[in-house]
N, C-alpha and C positions, 0 to 999 in steps of 0.2 A: 574476435568473435565472434564466440557458440552461440547461433541463433536457435537452433533445435538441438535438446540432448538426446535424444531418445538412438540416433543414429545420426551424429554432429552434422551440422551445414554451419561451415565458416568461414566469413567474411572477413578480407584481410584489411589495411588499412588505407590501402588502396582500389577497393570498393570489388576485389574478386571473389567471386563465390565458390567454394569446394564442398563436397560430400564425401566426409572425413572416416576414417578409420581410428582404431584405439592401440597404440600398442599396449601388450597384458603387462608391461608396468605401473601405466595412467594407470589401469582398475586399482591396481595393489599398491599407490604412492598415495594415490587422489580419489581414491570412492569412484562415484559418479560425477560423469561429466557435468554440469550444469549450461543453464544459457546465462549467459554474461562474462563465463569466463573467458578470460586472456590465454593463451593456446601458443603453441610453437608447432609449425606445419613443416613435411616432407612433401614437396607434391610427387604425388608415384604417376597418374593417369591423367589425361585432360579434362579434368572439372573435379578430382580427384586426390588425395591427399591423405597422409600419415599425423596424426597427432603426436610430436615426441615430447610436449612439455606442456604443463600447465602452470602458469605465473601465481605466486602466494596472492589470495583472494583475498579484498579489501571488508569483505563482509560474507555472510549468506543467511537466507532465507530458506528454512525447511519446504515452509509450506508458504506460497509454491515454491521450488525449487530452482532457485537462483541466485546466482554470485554477483560481487562487485556490483549493487545497485544503490543507484545516485536515489531513489526518488521515492516514495509513493505517491498515486494519485487515487484517493481514497472517493469512491465512488458512493451516492447513499440517494436515498429516494426518502421523501414524504409522505406516500401514497404511492396503493399500486408499485410494491410493499412497501408497507410502515416501516421504515426502516427501525435495525436496530440500536440506541446508541451507547447502550456499553459494549459493540461488535465498533464503533465510530473512532470506539475512543482505545479500546485497546490495539487496536490498526494504526494510529496518529502515537501510543505509549511504544508500540512496540518499535515503531521507526526514529521514533529518539532512542532509544535503549541501543539500536542498530548504526546508529550515525547519519542515518539515512534524513533526507527531507521529508518532507509531506504536506497533499493539498489535498484540499476538504475538493468534490466534485458533486453538483446537491443536480443528480437526473433528473430526466421528469416535470422541468421546470413547467411546461404548458399545464398539468393538471396539479399544481404546488401553487395555494395561493401567497398572492407577493406579502404579505406578515404575516405570515407563518413562514416565510423565510427570510424575511428580514429578522426574524427572531430568531430562528437558527443560526442562521450569518457575523449576529453581532456575538453571540453566545461566542465561536472562535475565532472569528476576525480579535477581539478583546483580548484571545488567548495571543494570538500572532499568526497562526494561519492562512494562509491565504485561500479563501474559496471561492468556485465558480457556477455562475446559474447557467444551467444549457438542456437545451430541447434538442433530441435526432429528431423528432419532426419537425420543429421550426426552424432548428438549427440557431436555436438562438445562444449563444456566447462559446460556440464550440470555436466561431474559428479565431476568435480572441483567447482564448484557453491554447491552443495550438499554435498561436503565434508570438505568446510568453516565452523568454529565454530559458532555453534549457540546455543542459547535456550533461553525456552518460547516459545510463539503463534505467529507464522510469517503469513502475509495475504498474497496471491499470488495474484495482484488486476493489472489495467490496460484496455486500453480499451474494448468492446466487439470486436472478429476480430484477436487479438495480438497471440492468441496462445494456451491460460493458460489451458485450458481442456488438449491439448493434449503432452502441456508443463509439467501438473502435470503428467499425464499419461505413460511420459517418464520418471519421476522419481520414480515415482511407480504403474510397469507394472502390480501388480495381483489387481490393480485399474484398474476394468473398467468406464471409462466414456465416455463422448456424447462429439461428436465435430462439428463442421458445415462446410461448404465450407460458405468463403462469398458471402453476396448478389451482385447484379449485378453493382449494382453502388459502391462495393468496403466496403461496412461498413460490421463491422460485423454482424452477428448474434447471441445470446445471447443466450450461453446454459446451463453455471450451474441457476439453480433456489434457492437454497438453501445454507448457507455456510455449510460448513461440514470440520470436522479439521482430519489427518493424521499423526502419527509419523514416522518422516525422522532424522533416524540418532537421537543427541539429541534434539531436540527442533520438536514443532508441528508446522505440514502448514495446513494452508484454502483456498480452493481452492473459491474465490470470485464473483457472476455474474460483469461483466462488466456495471458499470454506467458512466453521461456523471454529471450529476447532483452535484457537486463537492461547496459547501460551507460552511462556519464558518463565527460564531460571533467575532467578536476580537474585547476585549474591547480600547487597544493600539496599535495603530499604527508602535509604535518601535516593538513589537512582529510580527508584517508581515518580518520587515526591519532585525531583527536578523535570520530570514529564511532565506536571502541573505548576509549570512556573506562575498563574494564576493568584497562587498560594501565596506565593511570596511576599504579595503585597500587605500582609492581614500584621500586626504584631502579636505575635504567644506570649507567655510569661517563661518558658522554657523553649530555648534555643534546640534543641534535641527535639522538638514533637512533633508526631505524627499524626497530630489532629484525627485520633479516634477519643479517648477518652478522657483525655490529657485538662487540669484546671487548668484554667485564662490561655484557652486557645482560642485567638483571634480569628483562626479560618471556620472556627463552628460557630462563634460566635457572627460573624458575618452571613455564613447559610442562612444561620437565625434570622437575619435580616435583610433576607434579599438578594443582597451584597455576591454570594457566592451558588452558582448554578446547581440546582439538587442534583440532577443525571451524571452532573459532571464530577461531583464529589461523590457519588451514590458509586460512578465509574472506579475513583480512586479506591474507595475501600475495599471493593470486591478485587481488585487486582492486587494490592498491599498484601492482601489476605493469600490471594491463591499462587502470585510468584514469589515471594519471597522466602528464598530454602529457608526452613527453620532449623 
């Protein structure tokens, strides 16, 4: 398992760590080694080894660069800064399309009114996502979130300023990570410069740079629609309805009646328009 990707630190299944070099053909055949890659090693000197092969990847993320990702822990805040729901939905859709699980972590819960939290939580619980309410300052919810059974590699991701590095420091107090205050206009200043993995209980956790350029090329509109399973509860006149302008659309009727979350619907139309190949 590759822990860092620049000059990879690799940990074996037995827990031995090696600082590794790559054979030239690895670059030719696989390109960049990613965090999460499963590799074959040939030890050379004490604590050092040569990467001789890279196993086929289950999936890859380009931003952040990571391979064989089991799931995303999507960190979101409702204040300081106020999160962008469309970016939250894009991360969730990205996970669905990449065959990953996703959970939502509402950070800075000590600053968030309970009624606002419950309103947001109800939207995403209704879709089927697990959602956690945590606070780095009070440690509310952190121990419960980490104790939840997980395996594989999980990425801690979210917008800049939502407190990913501070949250990781609360999860792993022995790891010293930088964190920065928000800028004057309330936007986050990104602290994380590279992707790194830490073992947390039975799973690996990666802290990733906050990024807002989320996009993916999707072949079929049906794949985007499948990432919004709550729409399937509403009957449409046409079986191939995309819920945009079609007559007899049950989703748009439910939207008008307040039975479909307006921000989720807006995220759907934006993603459908921008991600599906023409």
